C-alpha positions in Angstrom: -34.6 -92.0 -5.6 -37.0 -89.1 -4.9 -36.8 -85.9 -6.9 -36.2 -84.0 -3.7 -33.2 -86.2 -2.7 -31.8 -86.0 -6.2 -31.9 -82.2 -6.2 -30.2 -82.3 -2.8 -27.4 -84.6 -4.0 -26.9 -82.4 -7.1 -26.6 -79.3 -4.9 -24.1 -81.0 -2.6 -22.1 -82.2 -5.6 -22.1 -78.6 -7.0 -20.8 -77.3 -3.7 -18.0 -79.9 -3.7 -17.0 -79.1 -7.3 -17.0 -75.3 -6.7 -15.0 -75.7 -3.5 -12.3 -77.6 -5.4 -12.0 -74.9 -8.0 -9.0 -72.7 -7.5 -10.8 -69.3 -8.0 -14.1 -67.8 -9.0 -14.4 -65.8 -12.2 -12.0 -62.8 -12.1 -14.7 -60.3 -13.0 -16.6 -61.1 -9.8 -13.6 -60.5 -7.5 -13.7 -57.7 -5.0 -11.9 -56.6 -1.8 -8.2 -56.3 -1.5 -5.0 -58.0 -2.7 -1.7 -57.5 -0.8 1.4 -58.3 -2.9 4.5 -58.5 -0.8 7.8 -58.2 -2.6 11.2 -56.4 -2.7 10.7 -55.0 -6.2 11.0 -51.3 -5.7 12.8 -48.4 -7.4 14.4 -49.5 -10.7 12.7 -52.9 -10.5 9.3 -51.4 -9.9 8.2 -50.8 -13.5 8.1 -54.5 -14.2 5.9 -55.2 -11.2 3.7 -52.2 -12.0 3.1 -53.7 -15.5 1.7 -56.8 -13.9 -0.4 -54.9 -11.5 -1.9 -52.8 -14.3 -3.0 -55.9 -16.1 -4.5 -57.3 -12.9 -6.4 -54.1 -12.2 -7.9 -54.2 -15.7 -9.0 -57.8 -15.3 -10.2 -57.2 -11.7 -11.4 -53.6 -11.5 -13.1 -54.2 -8.1 -10.0 -55.4 -6.3 -7.9 -52.8 -4.5 -4.2 -53.8 -5.0 -1.8 -53.1 -2.1 1.7 -53.0 -3.4 3.7 -53.8 -0.2 7.3 -53.6 -1.1 10.3 -53.7 1.3 13.4 -52.4 -0.3 16.7 -54.2 -0.1 18.7 -56.1 -2.7 17.9 -59.8 -3.1 15.2 -59.4 -0.5 17.5 -59.3 2.5 15.1 -56.9 4.4 11.9 -58.3 3.0 12.6 -61.8 4.2 13.0 -60.5 7.8 9.7 -58.7 7.7 8.0 -61.7 6.1 9.3 -64.0 8.8 7.7 -61.8 11.5 4.4 -61.7 9.7 4.3 -65.4 8.9 5.1 -66.5 12.4 2.7 -63.9 13.8 -0.2 -65.4 11.8 -0.5 -62.3 9.6 0.6 -63.5 6.1 0.2 -61.4 3.0 -2.1 -62.7 0.3 1.0 -63.6 -1.8 4.7 -63.0 -1.5 7.8 -63.0 -3.7 10.3 -65.7 -3.0 13.2 -67.2 -4.8 12.1 -70.6 -6.3 13.7 -73.6 -4.7 14.9 -74.3 -1.2 14.4 -70.7 0.0 10.7 -71.4 0.1 10.6 -75.2 0.4 13.2 -75.4 3.2 11.4 -72.8 5.2 7.7 -72.1 4.8 6.8 -75.4 3.0 8.7 -77.3 5.6 6.8 -75.4 8.3 3.4 -76.3 6.6 2.6 -72.6 5.9 2.0 -72.9 2.2 -0.8 -74.2 0.0 -0.1 -76.8 -2.7 -0.6 -75.2 -6.2 -0.6 -78.4 -8.2 -4.4 -78.0 -9.0 -3.7 -74.6 -10.4 -0.8 -75.8 -12.5 -2.9 -78.6 -14.0 -5.9 -76.3 -14.6 -3.8 -73.7 -16.4 -1.8 -76.2 -18.4 1.5 -75.1 -16.9 2.8 -78.7 -16.5 3.4 -78.5 -20.3 4.7 -74.9 -20.7 7.1 -74.8 -17.8 10.3 -76.8 -18.2 10.3 -80.1 -16.2 13.5 -79.2 -14.5 12.0 -75.9 -13.2 8.9 -77.6 -11.9 11.2 -80.0 -10.1 13.0 -77.2 -8.4 9.7 -75.5 -7.2 8.1 -78.7 -6.1 8.5 -81.7 -3.8 6.9 -85.1 -3.8 4.0 -83.5 -1.9 3.2 -80.6 -4.2 4.1 -77.6 -6.2 4.6 -74.5 -4.1 5.1 -71.4 -6.1 4.5 -69.8 -9.6 7.7 -68.7 -11.3 7.4 -65.4 -13.1 10.8 -65.3 -14.6 14.2 -66.9 -15.1 17.3 -64.9 -14.1 20.9 -65.7 -14.8 23.4 -65.1 -11.9 26.7 -65.7 -13.6 27.0 -62.7 -15.9 29.9 -60.3 -16.4 28.8 -56.8 -17.5 30.9 -54.1 -19.2 30.7 -51.1 -21.5 32.2 -52.0 -24.9 33.3 -48.4 -25.6 35.1 -48.2 -22.3 37.0 -51.4 -22.8 38.1 -50.2 -26.3 39.3 -46.9 -24.8 41.3 -48.7 -22.1 42.7 -51.3 -24.5 41.4 -54.4 -22.8 38.9 -57.2 -23.6 36.3 -58.9 -21.5 38.0 -61.9 -19.7 36.8 -65.4 -20.4 38.8 -66.8 -17.5 40.1 -65.5 -14.2 43.7 -65.9 -15.4 42.8 -63.4 -18.2 41.2 -61.1 -15.6 44.4 -61.2 -13.5 46.4 -60.3 -16.6 44.5 -57.1 -17.3 43.5 -56.0 -13.8 46.9 -54.4 -13.0 46.7 -52.4 -16.3 43.3 -51.1 -15.3 44.4 -50.1 -11.9 47.3 -48.1 -13.3 44.7 -46.1 -15.2 42.8 -45.5 -12.0 40.0 -47.9 -13.0 38.5 -50.4 -10.5 38.8 -53.8 -12.3 35.7 -55.3 -10.7 32.9 -53.3 -9.0 31.3 -54.8 -5.9 28.5 -53.6 -3.6 27.1 -54.6 -0.1 27.7 -58.1 1.3 24.9 -60.0 -0.5 26.7 -59.1 -3.7 29.8 -60.7 -2.3 27.8 -63.9 -1.9 26.7 -63.4 -5.5 30.2 -63.0 -6.7 31.4 -66.0 -4.6 29.0 -68.4 -6.3 30.2 -67.5 -9.8 33.8 -67.8 -8.6 33.1 -71.2 -6.9 31.4 -72.4 -10.1 34.5 -71.5 -12.1 36.8 -73.2 -9.6 34.8 -76.4 -9.1 32.9 -76.8 -12.4 29.2 -77.7 -12.6 29.5 -81.3 -11.3 31.4 -80.5 -8.1 29.2 -77.4 -7.6 26.1 -79.6 -7.6 28.0 -82.1 -5.3 28.3 -79.4 -2.6 24.5 -79.2 -2.3 23.9 -82.9 -2.4 26.5 -83.4 0.4 28.8 -85.4 -1.8 31.6 -82.8 -1.6 32.5 -81.2 1.7 32.9 -77.4 1.9 36.2 -77.9 3.7 37.5 -80.2 1.0 40.7 -79.1 -0.8 38.7 -78.2 -4.0 36.2 -76.0 -2.1 39.0 -74.3 -0.1 40.7 -73.4 -3.4 37.5 -71.7 -4.5 37.8 -69.4 -1.4 41.5 -68.8 -2.2 40.6 -67.7 -5.7 37.8 -65.5 -4.4 40.2 -63.8 -2.0 42.6 -63.0 -4.9 39.8 -61.5 -6.9 38.7 -59.3 -4.0 42.0 -57.5 -4.2 40.8 -55.9 -7.4 37.4 -54.6 -6.1 36.5 -51.2 -4.7 37.1 -50.4 -1.0 33.7 -48.8 -0.5 31.8 -51.9 -1.6 29.9 -52.4 1.7 28.3 -48.9 1.4 26.9 -49.4 -2.2 23.8 -50.9 -3.6 24.0 -53.2 -6.6 22.7 -50.4 -8.8 25.5 -48.1 -7.6 28.1 -50.8 -8.4 26.5 -51.1 -11.9 26.7 -47.3 -12.2 30.5 -47.5 -11.6 30.7 -49.6 -14.8 28.3 -47.4 -16.7 30.2 -44.2 -15.7 33.6 -45.6 -16.4 34.9 -45.8 -12.9 35.0 -49.6 -13.0 35.6 -52.0 -15.8 33.4 -55.0 -14.9 30.7 -56.2 -12.6 29.3 -59.6 -11.9 25.6 -59.4 -11.3 22.4 -61.1 -12.2 20.7 -60.1 -15.4 18.4 -57.7 -13.6 21.3 -55.4 -14.4 20.3 -55.7 -18.0 16.9 -54.4 -17.1 18.4 -51.6 -15.1 20.8 -50.5 -17.8 18.3 -50.7 -20.7 15.2 -49.3 -18.8 16.8 -46.8 -16.4 20.1 -46.0 -18.0 18.7 -46.1 -21.6 21.6 -48.2 -22.9 21.1 -50.5 -25.9 22.0 -54.1 -25.3 25.1 -55.0 -27.3 26.2 -51.6 -28.3 25.6 -49.7 -25.1 26.4 -52.5 -22.7 28.0 -55.9 -23.2 27.9 -59.2 -21.3 29.3 -62.7 -21.2 29.3 -65.6 -18.8 31.4 -64.8 -15.8 35.0 -65.9 -16.1 35.5 -69.6 -16.1 31.8 -70.4 -16.3 31.2 -70.5 -20.1 28.6 -73.2 -21.0 27.0 -73.1 -17.5 23.8 -71.2 -16.7 23.4 -70.5 -13.0 19.7 -69.8 -12.7 17.3 -68.4 -10.2 13.6 -67.7 -10.5 11.4 -65.2 -8.8 8.1 -66.7 -7.8 5.0 -66.1 -5.7 3.3 -68.6 -3.4 0.0 -68.8 -1.6 0.3 -68.8 2.2 -2.2 -70.8 4.2 -4.6 -68.3 5.8 -4.2 -65.7 3.0 -6.9 -63.1 3.8 -8.0 -62.8 0.2 -7.4 -66.2 -1.2 -9.4 -65.9 -4.4 -7.8 -62.6 -5.3 -4.4 -64.2 -4.6 -5.1 -67.1 -6.9 -6.1 -64.7 -9.7 -2.8 -63.0 -9.2 -0.9 -66.3 -9.4 -2.8 -67.1 -12.5 -1.7 -63.9 -14.2 1.9 -64.5 -13.2 2.0 -67.9 -14.9 0.2 -66.7 -18.0 1.9 -65.9 -21.3 0.5 -62.4 -21.2 1.8 -61.7 -17.7 5.2 -63.2 -18.4 5.8 -61.3 -21.6 4.7 -58.0 -20.0 6.9 -58.4 -17.0 10.2 -59.9 -18.2 11.2 -57.5 -21.0 11.1 -54.7 -18.3 12.8 -56.8 -15.6 15.7 -57.9 -17.7 14.9 -61.5 -17.2 13.5 -64.2 -19.5 10.3 -66.0 -19.3 9.9 -69.3 -17.4 7.5 -70.5 -20.1 8.7 -72.3 -23.2 6.3 -70.5 -25.5 7.4 -67.0 -24.8 7.1 -64.4 -27.6 10.8 -63.5 -28.1 9.9 -60.7 -30.5 9.0 -58.7 -27.3 12.5 -59.1 -25.8 15.7 -57.3 -26.3 19.0 -58.8 -27.7 20.2 -59.7 -24.2 17.1 -61.7 -23.3 17.2 -63.5 -26.7 20.9 -64.4 -26.0 20.0 -65.6 -22.4 17.1 -67.6 -23.8 19.4 -69.4 -26.3 21.9 -70.1 -23.5 19.2 -71.4 -21.2 18.2 -73.8 -23.9 21.7 -75.3 -24.5 23.9 -74.7 -21.4 24.3 -76.8 -18.3 21.8 -75.5 -15.7 22.9 -75.1 -12.1 21.3 -73.5 -9.2 22.2 -70.2 -7.4 23.1 -70.2 -3.7 22.8 -66.4 -3.2 19.2 -66.5 -4.6 17.7 -69.4 -2.9 17.8 -72.3 -5.3 20.4 -74.7 -3.7 20.1 -74.1 0.0 17.5 -73.4 2.7 17.3 -70.2 4.7 19.2 -71.7 7.6 22.3 -72.2 5.5 21.9 -68.9 3.7 21.6 -66.9 6.9 24.6 -68.6 8.4 26.6 -68.3 5.2 26.3 -64.5 5.5 28.3 -64.8 8.7 30.9 -66.9 6.9 31.2 -64.2 4.2 31.6 -61.4 6.8 34.4 -63.3 8.4 36.1 -64.0 5.2 35.9 -60.4 4.0 37.7 -59.4 7.2 40.3 -62.2 7.4 40.7 -63.7 3.9 41.2 -67.1 5.7 40.1 -69.6 3.1 40.6 -72.7 5.3 38.6 -71.2 8.1 35.8 -70.2 5.7 35.6 -73.7 4.3 35.5 -75.2 7.8 32.7 -72.8 8.9 30.7 -73.5 5.7 30.9 -77.2 6.3 29.7 -76.8 9.9 26.6 -74.9 8.7 26.0 -77.4 5.9 25.8 -80.2 8.5 23.6 -78.0 10.8 21.2 -77.1 7.9 20.9 -80.7 6.8 22.6 -80.5 3.4 23.0 -84.0 1.9 20.3 -85.5 4.2 
């Protein structure tokens, strides 16, 4: 082989290797990075902590923090759909890990496989196997989880419960026993907010009514939504709604939490971003200032969701986006973000000394409890089901017809391909 040919082959090999590398050295990056999310307001500080680290590592990159407000991303998802279908994707966008991404944009072939990045960064060893399974398919891994949240949490203020002479209920029967006593004192037993929080409440109630095995069976198609067991979950949900606030549809989740903090309500079932809100914004100490337990009837079960970010095909600033994803999956990024967000790290090697007592408690539960996926936050069902389920919820909130809700839910389960 001639020296000239050898040099040419070496150069070509170098090009191939460099092309396969996920990203160039961070210090050489420039241009822009658009981060699309729904983390605004009280959830903003955690995101800003990540952005600050990114800017220090990549001083020549201009970060565009594109947030669309609205609890659980209800508004952001609509904007994202318009952009993705219009061929104008952001560089990276927030999405709930699981079927919310896989059943929509992965299915539509709009996302890049991140398996090479996971292997390069050693994430296959530091993220739990079950989590990687939920964010991947047999064709790839599709997003980087930045946290783990728990959905089925009951929040309260210990001093208020002591003043009112009640204890946090471990079962719904215990709740029904104390709810009338609270109402007589002018206290709302259970604070509720706009409709997506009704979906959030429903999944905890259904988990209590069905148990983890039958809850999972709903999403595998082995248990019908109009089965007697599932209809009973709607009946229990309807009974619980009688003890919620009448102005729920006009409130944000933070305002529902404020009702508990201010003593206008006794309890609220919300994800553990409420812990971040109460500790960071309301300056309450976990344990003494605010208390928590698994939502009634769900002790021993951890209903999880994970916020994650993916890489759209055609991202305008791909290298900058991969540097962002690399930060999200790192120990440094995870431990800077989660203590402020009220969530726990998705990594198994997190430094718990940086976390508050709630996060330490949640981490312990995550390690030992039965893990099940959240519906309201995209783990168990695709966007088709979730969108149509909102209509089922609206109908039920008006009619309280459990049988009709079960029948409608089963129809959309078939439509969206659950169990297939």
